[in-house]
N, CA, C and O atoms as a GROMACS GRO file, in nm:
protein
  384
    1MET      N    1  12.204  10.452   9.073
    1MET     CA    2  12.130  10.350   9.143
    1MET      C    3  12.100  10.231   9.053
    1MET      O    4  12.108  10.117   9.098
    2ALA      N    5  12.066  10.254   8.928
    2ALA     CA    6  12.036  10.144   8.837
    2ALA      C    7  12.158  10.054   8.818
    2ALA      O    8  12.143   9.933   8.800
    3ILE      N    9  12.277  10.113   8.821
    3ILE     CA   10  12.397  10.033   8.801
    3ILE      C   11  12.414   9.933   8.914
    3ILE      O   12  12.442   9.816   8.890
    4SER      N   13  12.396   9.977   9.038
    4SER     CA   14  12.408   9.884   9.150
    4SER      C   15  12.294   9.783   9.148
    4SER      O   16  12.311   9.669   9.193
    5TYR      N   17  12.179   9.823   9.098
    5TYR     CA   18  12.065   9.732   9.088
    5TYR      C   19  12.101   9.614   8.999
    5TYR      O   20  12.061   9.501   9.027
    6LEU      N   21  12.177   9.638   8.893
    6LEU     CA   22  12.210   9.532   8.798
    6LEU      C   23  12.324   9.442   8.846
    6LEU      O   24  12.358   9.346   8.777
    7HIS      N   25  12.383   9.470   8.960
    7HIS     CA   26  12.488   9.382   9.012
    7HIS      C   27  12.430   9.250   9.056
    7HIS      O   28  12.504   9.151   9.063
    8ASP      N   29  12.303   9.242   9.087
    8ASP     CA   30  12.238   9.116   9.122
    8ASP      C   31  12.215   9.039   8.992
    8ASP      O   32  12.152   9.092   8.900
    9PRO      N   33  12.264   8.916   8.982
    9PRO     CA   34  12.251   8.842   8.856
    9PRO      C   35  12.106   8.812   8.816
    9PRO      O   36  12.082   8.771   8.702
   10ASN      N   37  12.010   8.830   8.906
   10ASN     CA   38  11.870   8.806   8.872
   10ASN      C   39  11.802   8.931   8.817
   10ASN      O   40  11.685   8.924   8.779
   11HIS      N   41  11.870   9.044   8.811
   11HIS     CA   42  11.807   9.169   8.770
   11HIS      C   43  11.844   9.204   8.627
   11HIS      O   44  11.954   9.173   8.581
   12LEU      N   45  11.752   9.268   8.558
   12LEU     CA   46  11.779   9.319   8.425
   12LEU      C   47  11.689   9.438   8.398
   12LEU      O   48  11.592   9.461   8.470
   13LEU      N   49  11.721   9.512   8.294
   13LEU     CA   50  11.637   9.621   8.246
   13LEU      C   51  11.589   9.582   8.107
   13LEU      O   52  11.669   9.539   8.024
   14VAL      N   53  11.460   9.596   8.082
   14VAL     CA   54  11.407   9.575   7.947
   14VAL      C   55  11.350   9.708   7.902
   14VAL      O   56  11.318   9.794   7.984
   15HIS      N   57  11.337   9.725   7.773
   15HIS     CA   58  11.287   9.850   7.716
   15HIS      C   59  11.153   9.821   7.650
   15HIS      O   60  11.145   9.742   7.556
   16ILE      N   61  11.048   9.884   7.701
   16ILE     CA   62  10.913   9.844   7.664
   16ILE      C   63  10.832   9.964   7.618
   16ILE      O   64  10.842  10.073   7.674
   17VAL      N   65  10.749   9.944   7.515
   17VAL     CA   66  10.666  10.051   7.460
   17VAL      C   67  10.546   9.987   7.391
   17VAL      O   68  10.560   9.880   7.331
   18PRO      N   69  10.429  10.049   7.397
   18PRO     CA   70  10.316   9.999   7.318
   18PRO      C   71  10.348  10.011   7.169
   18PRO      O   72  10.396  10.115   7.125
   19ALA      N   73  10.321   9.908   7.092
   19ALA     CA   74  10.350   9.908   6.949
   19ALA      C   75  10.281  10.024   6.879
   19ALA      O   76  10.334  10.077   6.781
   20SER      N   77  10.164  10.063   6.926
   20SER     CA   78  10.090  10.171   6.862
   20SER      C   79  10.163  10.305   6.870
   20SER      O   80  10.134  10.395   6.792
   21LEU      N   81  10.257  10.317   6.963
   21LEU     CA   82  10.331  10.443   6.976
   21LEU      C   83  10.454  10.448   6.887
   21LEU      O   84  10.509  10.556   6.865
   22THR      N   85  10.498  10.335   6.834
   22THR     CA   86  10.620  10.336   6.753
   22THR      C   87  10.594  10.388   6.613
   22THR      O   88  10.682  10.451   6.554
   23CYS      N   89  10.477  10.363   6.559
   23CYS     CA   90  10.441  10.408   6.424
   23CYS      C   91  10.550  10.374   6.323
   23CYS      O   92  10.576  10.450   6.230
   24GLY      N   93  10.615  10.259   6.342
   24GLY     CA   94  10.721  10.216   6.252
   24GLY      C   95  10.852  10.288   6.272
   24GLY      O   96  10.945  10.268   6.195
   25ASP      N   97  10.862  10.372   6.374
   25ASP     CA   98  10.983  10.450   6.399
   25ASP      C   99  11.076  10.372   6.491
   25ASP      O  100  11.052  10.362   6.611
   26GLU      N  101  11.181  10.316   6.434
   26GLU     CA  102  11.275  10.236   6.512
   26GLU      C  103  11.359  10.321   6.606
   26GLU      O  104  11.427  10.267   6.694
   27LEU      N  105  11.356  10.452   6.591
   27LEU     CA  106  11.437  10.540   6.675
   27LEU      C  107  11.365  10.583   6.802
   27LEU      O  108  11.423  10.654   6.884
   28LEU      N  109  11.239  10.540   6.818
   28LEU     CA  110  11.164  10.578   6.937
   28LEU      C  111  11.234  10.526   7.062
   28LEU      O  112  11.275  10.410   7.066
   29THR      N  113  11.247  10.609   7.161
   29THR     CA  114  11.309  10.567   7.286
   29THR      C  115  11.210  10.486   7.368
   29THR      O  116  11.098  10.528   7.394
   30TYR      N  117  11.254  10.370   7.408
   30TYR     CA  118  11.172  10.283   7.493
   30TYR      C  119  11.189  10.326   7.638
   30TYR      O  120  11.287  10.391   7.673
   31VAL      N  121  11.093  10.291   7.722
   31VAL     CA  122  11.101  10.318   7.864
   31VAL      C  123  11.165  10.196   7.930
   31VAL      O  124  11.120  10.083   7.909
   32ALA      N  125  11.268  10.219   8.009
   32ALA     CA  126  11.335  10.108   8.078
   32ALA      C  127  11.250  10.062   8.195
   32ALA      O  128  11.197  10.143   8.271
   33LEU      N  129  11.237   9.933   8.208
   33LEU     CA  130  11.158   9.872   8.314
   33LEU      C  131  11.247   9.772   8.387
   33LEU      O  132  11.308   9.685   8.324
   34ARG      N  133  11.255   9.784   8.516
   34ARG     CA  134  11.331   9.688   8.595
   34ARG      C  135  11.254   9.556   8.599
   34ARG      O  136  11.134   9.554   8.624
   35ALA      N  137  11.325   9.450   8.575
   35ALA     CA  138  11.263   9.317   8.573
   35ALA      C  139  11.359   9.218   8.638
   35ALA      O  140  11.471   9.253   8.675
   36LYS      N  141  11.313   9.095   8.652
   36LYS     CA  142  11.397   8.988   8.707
   36LYS      C  143  11.383   8.867   8.616
   36LYS      O  144  11.277   8.843   8.559
   37TYR      N  145  11.492   8.792   8.604
   37TYR     CA  146  11.490   8.674   8.519
   37TYR      C  147  11.388   8.571   8.563
   37TYR      O  148  11.340   8.493   8.481
   38ASP      N  149  11.352   8.570   8.692
   38ASP     CA  150  11.256   8.470   8.739
   38ASP      C  151  11.111   8.518   8.730
   38ASP      O  152  11.020   8.448   8.775
   39MET      N  153  11.088   8.636   8.671
   39MET     CA  154  10.951   8.682   8.644
   39MET      C  155  10.893   8.600   8.531
   39MET      O  156  10.966   8.555   8.442
   40THR      N  157  10.762   8.579   8.534
   40THR     CA  158  10.697   8.515   8.420
   40THR      C  159  10.664   8.621   8.316
   40THR      O  160  10.667   8.741   8.344
   41GLY      N  161  10.633   8.576   8.197
   41GLY     CA  162  10.590   8.668   8.092
   41GLY      C  163  10.466   8.745   8.134
   41GLY      O  164  10.452   8.862   8.100
   42LEU      N  165  10.376   8.680   8.207
   42LEU     CA  166  10.255   8.747   8.255
   42LEU      C  167  10.290   8.857   8.353
   42LEU      O  168  10.231   8.965   8.349
   43ASP      N  169  10.385   8.831   8.443
   43ASP     CA  170  10.429   8.934   8.538
   43ASP      C  171  10.486   9.054   8.464
   43ASP      O  172  10.457   9.169   8.498
   44LEU      N  173  10.568   9.028   8.362
   44LEU     CA  174  10.628   9.136   8.286
   44LEU      C  175  10.522   9.214   8.208
   44LEU      O  176  10.528   9.336   8.199
   45LYS      N  177  10.424   9.142   8.152
   45LYS     CA  178  10.318   9.210   8.078
   45LYS      C  179  10.241   9.303   8.170
   45LYS      O  180  10.212   9.417   8.133
   46GLN      N  181  10.207   9.255   8.288
   46GLN     CA  182  10.133   9.339   8.382
   46GLN      C  183  10.214   9.460   8.424
   46GLN      O  184  10.161   9.570   8.435
   47ALA      N  185  10.344   9.441   8.446
   47ALA     CA  186  10.431   9.553   8.482
   47ALA      C  187  10.438   9.654   8.368
   47ALA      O  188  10.436   9.775   8.393
   48GLY      N  189  10.447   9.607   8.246
   48GLY     CA  190  10.451   9.697   8.130
   48GLY      C  191  10.321   9.773   8.111
   48GLY      O  192  10.322   9.892   8.080
   49LEU      N  193  10.209   9.704   8.129
   49LEU     CA  194  10.078   9.772   8.118
   49LEU      C  195  10.064   9.878   8.226
   49LEU      O  196  10.012   9.986   8.200
   50ASN      N  197  10.110   9.846   8.346
   50ASN     CA  198  10.105   9.945   8.455
   50ASN      C  199  10.196  10.063   8.425
   50ASN      O  200  10.160  10.178   8.452
   51LEU      N  201  10.315  10.036   8.370
   51LEU     CA  202  10.411  10.140   8.337
   51LEU      C  203  10.350  10.242   8.241
   51LEU      O  204  10.370  10.362   8.256
   52TRP      N  205  10.276  10.194   8.143
   52TRP     CA  206  10.215  10.282   8.041
   52TRP      C  207  10.072  10.320   8.076
   52TRP      O  208  10.001  10.376   7.993
   53ASN      N  209  10.028  10.289   8.199
   53ASN     CA  210   9.892  10.320   8.244
   53ASN      C  211   9.785  10.264   8.152
   53ASN      O  212   9.684  10.329   8.125
   54LEU      N  213   9.808  10.143   8.104
   54LEU     CA  214   9.709  10.073   8.023
   54LEU      C  215   9.635   9.976   8.115
   54LEU      O  216   9.644   9.854   8.100
   55ASN      N  217   9.563  10.033   8.208
   55ASN     CA  218   9.496   9.954   8.311
   55ASN      C  219   9.362   9.903   8.261
   55ASN      O  220   9.256   9.942   8.310
   56VAL      N  221   9.369   9.816   8.164
   56VAL     CA  222   9.250   9.752   8.109
   56VAL      C  223   9.272   9.602   8.114
   56VAL      O  224   9.373   9.555   8.168
   57ASP      N  225   9.181   9.528   8.059
   57ASP     CA  226   9.190   9.383   8.056
   57ASP      C  227   9.321   9.340   7.990
   57ASP      O  228   9.340   9.363   7.870
   58ASN      N  229   9.412   9.278   8.067
   58ASN     CA  230   9.544   9.246   8.011
   58ASN      C  231   9.538   9.134   7.908
   58ASN      O  232   9.638   9.110   7.839
   59SER      N  233   9.425   9.066   7.894
   59SER     CA  234   9.415   8.964   7.790
   59SER      C  235   9.402   9.027   7.652
   59SER      O  236   9.408   8.956   7.551
   60ARG      N  237   9.385   9.158   7.647
   60ARG     CA  238   9.376   9.229   7.519
   60ARG      C  239   9.514   9.260   7.461
   60ARG      O  240   9.524   9.316   7.352
   61TYR      N  241   9.619   9.224   7.534
   61TYR     CA  242   9.755   9.257   7.491
   61TYR      C  243   9.846   9.135   7.499
   61TYR      O  244   9.821   9.041   7.574
   62LYS      N  245   9.953   9.140   7.420
   62LYS     CA  246  10.061   9.042   7.430
   62LYS      C  247  10.192   9.118   7.423
   62LYS      O  248  10.196   9.232   7.378
   63LEU      N  249  10.300   9.054   7.467
   63LEU     CA  250  10.433   9.112   7.459
   63LEU      C  251  10.511   9.043   7.349
   63LEU      O  252  10.507   8.921   7.335
   64VAL      N  253  10.582   9.122   7.272
   64VAL     CA  254  10.664   9.070   7.162
   64VAL      C  255  10.804   9.128   7.177
   64VAL      O  256  10.820   9.247   7.206
   65THR      N  257  10.906   9.044   7.158
   65THR     CA  258  11.044   9.089   7.161
   65THR      C  259  11.115   9.046   7.034
   65THR      O  260  11.058   8.971   6.954
   66TRP      N  261  11.235   9.092   7.014
   66TRP     CA  262  11.315   9.060   6.897
   66TRP      C  263  11.423   8.962   6.940
   66TRP      O  264  11.516   9.000   7.011
   67LEU      N  265  11.411   8.836   6.896
   67LEU     CA  266  11.510   8.734   6.930
   67LEU      C  267  11.547   8.656   6.804
   67LEU      O  268  11.459   8.619   6.726
   68GLY      N  269  11.672   8.633   6.785
   68GLY     CA  270  11.716   8.553   6.671
   68GLY      C  271  11.675   8.610   6.536
   68GLY      O  272  11.651   8.534   6.442
   69GLY      N  273  11.668   8.742   6.527
   69GLY     CA  274  11.636   8.806   6.400
   69GLY      C  275  11.489   8.804   6.363
   69GLY      O  276  11.453   8.826   6.247
   70GLN      N  277  11.402   8.778   6.461
   70GLN     CA  278  11.259   8.778   6.432
   70GLN      C  279  11.178   8.817   6.555
   70GLN      O  280  11.226   8.809   6.668
   71ASP      N  281  11.054   8.861   6.531
   71ASP     CA  282  10.964   8.891   6.642
   71ASP      C  283  10.922   8.761   6.708
   71ASP      O  284  10.885   8.665   6.640
   72VAL      N  285  10.928   8.758   6.841
   72VAL     CA  286  10.890   8.640   6.917
   72VAL      C  287  10.794   8.683   7.027
   72VAL      O  288  10.824   8.775   7.103
   73GLU      N  289  10.680   8.616   7.034
   73GLU     CA  290  10.585   8.645   7.141
   73GLU      C  291  10.640   8.590   7.272
   73GLU      O  292  10.689   8.478   7.278
   74ILE      N  293  10.629   8.669   7.378
   74ILE     CA  294  10.676   8.627   7.509
   74ILE      C  295  10.570   8.538   7.573
   74ILE      O  296  10.456   8.580   7.592
   75ASN      N  297  10.610   8.417   7.604
   75ASN     CA  298  10.520   8.318   7.666
   75ASN      C  299  10.488   8.362   7.808
   75ASN      O  300  10.579   8.383   7.888
   76GLU      N  301  10.360   8.376   7.839
   76GLU     CA  302  10.320   8.426   7.971
   76GLU      C  303  10.346   8.328   8.084
   76GLU      O  304  10.350   8.368   8.200
   77GLU      N  305  10.363   8.201   8.052
   77GLU     CA  306  10.381   8.100   8.156
   77GLU      C  307  10.527   8.073   8.188
   77GLU      O  308  10.558   8.021   8.295
   78LYS      N  309  10.617   8.108   8.096
   78LYS     CA  310  10.760   8.083   8.117
   78LYS      C  311  10.826   8.204   8.183
   78LYS      O  312  10.774   8.315   8.179
   79THR      N  313  10.941   8.178   8.245
   79THR     CA  314  11.017   8.289   8.303
   79THR      C  315  11.094   8.360   8.192
   79THR      O  316  11.112   8.306   8.083
   80LEU      N  317  11.138   8.482   8.221
   80LEU     CA  318  11.215   8.557   8.123
   80LEU      C  319  11.344   8.484   8.088
   80LEU      O  320  11.388   8.487   7.973
   81GLU      N  321  11.405   8.420   8.186
   81GLU     CA  322  11.527   8.345   8.159
   81GLU      C  323  11.499   8.229   8.065
   81GLU      O  324  11.576   8.205   7.972
   82GLU      N  325  11.390   8.156   8.087
   82GLU     CA  326  11.353   8.046   7.998
   82GLU      C  327  11.326   8.093   7.856
   82GLU      O  328  11.352   8.021   7.760
   83MET      N  329  11.274   8.215   7.843
   83MET     CA  330  11.243   8.270   7.712
   83MET      C  331  11.366   8.329   7.642
   83MET      O  332  11.359   8.363   7.524
   84GLY      N  333  11.477   8.341   7.713
   84GLY     CA  334  11.598   8.397   7.654
   84GLY      C  335  11.600   8.549   7.652
   84GLY      O  336  11.677   8.609   7.576
   85ILE      N  337  11.515   8.614   7.734
   85ILE     CA  338  11.515   8.760   7.742
   85ILE      C  339  11.643   8.804   7.811
   85ILE      O  340  11.680   8.750   7.916
   86ARG      N  341  11.711   8.900   7.752
   86ARG     CA  342  11.838   8.948   7.805
   86ARG      C  343  11.828   9.094   7.846
   86ARG      O  344  11.734   9.164   7.810
   87ASN      N  345  11.926   9.138   7.920
   87ASN     CA  346  11.933   9.276   7.964
   87ASN      C  347  11.928   9.370   7.842
   87ASN      O  348  12.003   9.350   7.747
   88GLY      N  349  11.842   9.469   7.847
   88GLY     CA  350  11.829   9.566   7.738
   88GLY      C  351  11.736   9.522   7.627
   88GLY      O  352  11.728   9.590   7.525
   89ALA      N  353  11.666   9.412   7.643
   89ALA     CA  354  11.579   9.360   7.537
   89ALA      C  355  11.470   9.461   7.501
   89ALA      O  356  11.408   9.519   7.590
   90PRO      N  357  11.447   9.483   7.370
   90PRO     CA  358  11.336   9.569   7.328
   90PRO      C  359  11.208   9.487   7.326
   90PRO      O  360  11.202   9.380   7.264
   91ILE      N  361  11.106   9.536   7.394
   91ILE     CA  362  10.979   9.463   7.404
   91ILE      C  363  10.866   9.556   7.369
   91ILE      O  364  10.864   9.672   7.411
   92GLN      N  365  10.770   9.506   7.291
   92GLN     CA  366  10.654   9.587   7.254
   92GLN      C  367  10.528   9.525   7.314
   92GLN      O  368  10.514   9.403   7.321
   93ILE      N  369  10.438   9.613   7.357
   93ILE     CA  370  10.304   9.572   7.399
   93ILE      C  371  10.216   9.581   7.275
   93ILE      O  372  10.200   9.689   7.217
   94VAL      N  373  10.159   9.469   7.234
   94VAL     CA  374  10.082   9.463   7.112
   94VAL      C  375   9.937   9.426   7.145
   94VAL      O  376   9.912   9.330   7.219
   95ALA      N  377   9.842   9.503   7.090
   95ALA     CA  378   9.701   9.469   7.109
   95ALA      C  379   9.670   9.343   7.029
   95ALA      O  380   9.716   9.327   6.916
   96VAL      N  381   9.592   9.254   7.089
   96VAL     CA  382   9.556   9.128   7.023
   96VAL      C  383   9.430   9.146   6.942
   96VAL      O  384   9.384   9.050   6.879
   0.00000   0.00000   0.00000
């Protein structure tokens, strides 16, 4: 089913995990989250918090991804496409 889901050019899967769970372990398996390129960073953050049952004040968290060889904070006002988020992107939920 996920394969047919990705046939729509607006769909992607991102891999998301709270940074506190990685403990520096790059081999930790991320949870795949269905997303859309036209989602905002705020929409994705809320979906990630819901995925991990972190149902608290979402202003206490930010999303960070790996782009261009460095950690980049995901802008909550821009769309994922504007931010350059691609299918399979590793994303961490980081407490602020």
